[in-house]
C-alpha positions as CSV (number, residue, x, y, z in Angstrom):
1,X,-27.1,2.1,12.7
2,X,-26.3,-1.2,11.3
3,X,-22.8,-2.6,11.5
4,X,-22.5,-2.2,7.7
5,X,-23.2,1.5,7.7
6,X,-20.9,2.0,10.6
7,X,-18.1,0.3,8.6
8,X,-18.6,2.5,5.6
9,X,-18.7,5.7,7.7
10,X,-15.5,4.6,9.5
11,X,-13.7,4.7,6.2
12,X,-14.2,1.4,4.5
13,X,-12.6,1.3,1.1
14,X,-15.4,2.1,-1.4
15,X,-13.5,0.1,-4.1
16,X,-14.8,-3.1,-2.5
17,X,-18.3,-2.1,-3.5
18,X,-17.4,-1.7,-7.1
19,X,-16.9,-5.5,-7.3
20,X,-20.5,-6.1,-6.1
21,X,-23.3,-6.1,-8.6
22,X,-25.2,-2.8,-8.7
23,X,-28.4,-4.4,-7.5
24,X,-26.6,-5.8,-4.4
25,X,-25.1,-2.4,-3.6
26,X,-28.5,-0.7,-4.0
27,X,-30.2,-3.2,-1.7
28,X,-27.4,-2.8,0.9
29,X,-27.5,1.0,0.7
30,X,-31.3,1.2,1.1
31,X,-31.2,-1.1,4.1
32,X,-28.5,1.0,5.7
33,X,-30.3,4.2,5.0
34,X,-33.5,2.8,6.5
35,X,-31.6,1.8,9.6
36,X,-30.1,5.3,9.9
37,X,-33.5,6.8,9.6
38,X,-34.9,4.5,12.2
39,X,-32.1,5.5,14.6
40,X,-32.8,9.1,13.9
41,X,-36.5,8.7,14.6
42,X,-35.8,6.9,17.9
43,X,-33.5,9.8,18.9
44,X,-30.3,7.7,18.8
45,X,-28.6,10.0,16.4
46,X,-28.9,13.7,15.4
47,X,-29.7,15.0,11.9
48,X,-26.1,15.8,11.0
49,X,-25.0,12.2,11.8
50,X,-27.9,10.8,9.8
51,X,-27.2,13.0,6.8
52,X,-23.6,12.0,6.9
53,X,-24.5,8.3,6.7
54,X,-26.9,9.0,3.9
55,X,-24.3,11.0,1.9
56,X,-21.7,8.3,2.4
57,X,-24.1,5.8,0.9
58,X,-24.9,8.2,-2.0
59,X,-21.2,8.1,-2.8
60,X,-21.2,4.3,-2.6
61,X,-24.0,4.2,-5.1
62,X,-22.1,6.6,-7.4
63,X,-19.0,4.5,-7.2
64,X,-21.0,1.3,-8.0
65,X,-22.7,3.0,-10.9
66,X,-19.5,4.3,-12.3
67,X,-17.9,0.8,-12.1
68,X,-20.7,-0.7,-14.2
């Protein structure tokens, strides 16, 4: 996983994302989800961990959308 996705899964405050433009949040989330998928495909993480990363980013997207 990328350092950004690890920070979010480690409890980074989602309110920081609400200050970013939605397009920046979407770009960052998609990049982190792609990295999580690549890690899963390489066997570095299991499905539960990958899904957890994805769902954390879904929440990030929801928070950014609600802030707009």
